[in-house]
C-alpha positions as CSV (number, residue, x, y, z in Angstrom):
1,M,-19.0,247.4,156.9
2,S,-21.9,246.2,154.8
3,K,-21.6,245.7,151.1
4,E,-24.2,247.4,148.9
5,I,-26.6,245.1,147.2
6,Y,-28.2,246.3,144.0
7,T,-28.3,243.2,141.8
8,K,-29.1,239.5,142.1
9,E,-25.4,238.8,141.4
10,Q,-24.3,241.1,144.2
11,E,-26.8,239.4,146.5
12,R,-25.4,236.0,145.5
13,E,-21.8,237.2,146.2
14,V,-22.8,238.5,149.7
15,L,-24.8,235.4,150.5
16,E,-22.0,233.1,149.5
17,E,-19.4,235.1,151.5
18,T,-21.7,235.1,154.5
19,L,-22.3,231.4,154.4
20,R,-18.6,230.6,154.0
21,D,-17.9,233.0,156.9
22,M,-20.4,230.9,158.9
23,G,-18.3,227.8,158.1
24,Y,-20.5,226.2,155.5
25,Y,-19.3,224.4,152.3
26,L,-21.2,225.5,149.2
27,N,-21.8,222.9,146.4
28,H,-25.2,223.5,144.8
29,N,-26.7,222.9,148.2
30,Y,-28.6,226.2,148.8
31,F,-31.2,228.4,147.2
32,I,-33.3,231.5,147.9
33,A,-37.0,231.0,148.4
34,E,-39.9,233.1,149.5
35,R,-41.4,232.0,152.9
36,G,-45.1,231.6,152.9
37,I,-48.2,229.9,154.3
38,R,-50.1,226.7,153.3
39,P,-50.3,226.3,149.6
40,D,-54.1,226.5,149.4
41,L,-54.0,229.9,151.1
42,Q,-50.7,231.2,149.6
43,W,-52.1,232.0,146.2
44,Y,-55.3,233.5,147.6
45,F,-53.6,235.9,150.0
46,N,-50.3,236.7,148.3
47,W,-51.8,238.5,145.2
48,S,-50.9,241.7,147.0
49,H,-47.6,240.4,148.3
50,Y,-48.5,241.0,151.9
51,I,-47.2,237.5,152.9
52,T,-43.9,238.1,151.2
53,A,-43.6,241.5,152.9
54,Y,-44.3,239.8,156.3
55,F,-42.2,236.6,156.0
56,G,-39.6,237.7,153.5
57,F,-37.0,235.6,151.6
58,Y,-34.8,232.9,153.0
59,C,-31.7,231.1,152.1
60,L,-32.2,227.3,152.6
61,L,-28.9,225.5,152.9
62,F,-28.9,221.7,152.9
63,E,-25.8,220.3,154.7
64,E,-25.1,216.6,155.1
65,D,-27.1,216.2,158.3
66,H,-29.0,219.5,158.9
67,L,-30.9,222.3,157.2
68,V,-30.0,226.0,157.7
69,M,-32.6,228.7,157.3
70,L,-31.3,232.2,157.0
71,S,-33.5,235.2,156.6
72,L,-32.1,237.5,153.9
73,K,-33.0,240.6,155.8
74,Y,-30.3,239.6,158.4
75,L,-27.8,238.6,155.7
76,Q,-25.3,241.3,156.8
77,N,-26.6,241.8,160.4
78,D,-25.4,239.0,162.7
79,P,-26.5,236.1,160.5
80,E,-25.4,233.5,162.9
81,K,-27.8,234.8,165.5
82,H,-30.7,235.0,163.0
83,S,-30.2,231.6,161.4
84,L,-32.0,228.4,162.3
85,K,-30.3,225.0,162.2
86,I,-32.5,222.0,162.0
87,N,-31.3,218.4,162.1
88,Y,-32.8,216.2,159.4
89,A,-33.9,213.7,162.1
90,D,-36.3,216.4,163.4
91,I,-37.9,217.1,160.1
92,T,-41.1,215.3,159.2
93,D,-43.7,215.6,156.5
94,F,-41.2,216.9,153.9
95,F,-42.7,217.5,150.5
96,I,-42.3,219.2,147.2
97,S,-45.4,220.2,145.2
98,R,-46.2,222.6,142.4
99,P,-49.7,223.9,143.1
100,L,-49.5,226.6,140.4
101,I,-46.5,228.2,138.9
102,Q,-44.1,228.1,141.8
103,Y,-42.8,225.0,143.6
104,C,-43.7,224.7,147.2
105,L,-41.3,223.0,149.7
106,G,-42.8,222.2,153.0
107,F,-41.9,220.4,156.2
108,K,-42.8,220.1,159.8
109,V,-40.4,220.5,162.8
110,E,-42.0,219.5,166.1
111,N,-45.4,221.2,165.9
112,K,-44.5,224.0,163.5
113,R,-44.9,223.9,159.7
114,Y,-42.7,225.7,157.2
115,Y,-43.6,226.5,153.6
116,F,-41.2,228.0,151.0
117,Y,-41.9,229.0,147.4
118,I,-39.6,229.2,144.4
119,D,-40.1,229.8,140.8
120,A,-37.6,227.2,139.7
121,N,-38.7,227.3,136.0
122,A,-38.1,231.0,135.5
123,S,-41.8,231.6,134.8
124,Y,-41.5,235.1,136.1
125,S,-38.1,235.8,134.7
126,F,-36.8,237.5,131.6
127,T,-33.3,236.2,132.1
128,G,-33.8,232.5,132.5
129,L,-32.8,230.2,135.4
130,D,-30.7,231.8,138.1
131,F,-28.4,230.1,140.6
132,S,-31.2,229.4,143.0
133,D,-33.3,227.7,140.3
134,K,-30.4,225.5,139.2
135,N,-29.5,224.6,142.8
136,F,-33.1,223.8,143.6
137,H,-33.3,221.4,140.6
138,Y,-29.9,219.8,141.6
139,L,-31.2,219.2,145.2
140,M,-34.4,217.8,143.8
141,E,-32.5,215.4,141.6
142,N,-30.6,214.3,144.7
143,H,-33.7,213.9,146.9
144,F,-32.9,216.9,149.1
145,K,-30.2,214.9,150.9
146,G,-32.5,212.1,151.6
147,L,-35.4,214.2,153.0
148,M,-37.6,213.5,149.9
149,K,-38.6,209.9,150.0
């Protein structure tokens, strides 16, 4: 049975439980980010939140040798089936930038580009940094497991 999620703390609890059930070890190695498009187009088109509504939010989990991307809309509905596992060796053009307020994390796998956005400085928050923001900064300090050169 699915757990009700009404708060960010409940979302975190369900996310952590799901990731542990999938066999992952959690140690400041994951965060929630908004999936988007190229940074130069993201700001222009996302003022109405159409991009967020289309792509949604993802959990990015950085393991020792691979990245796991899990869409939060499938968090309680067969997450194993709806997660994508990418070996670090297959990731190219990894970058972190901060075009405006949010950080942009981008990379390429084969011929597909991925872009994720996170407000890791609590610019839009009244409560300060949350676990995602803190974990993002921890991963950045540790060069995203070697992906950031």
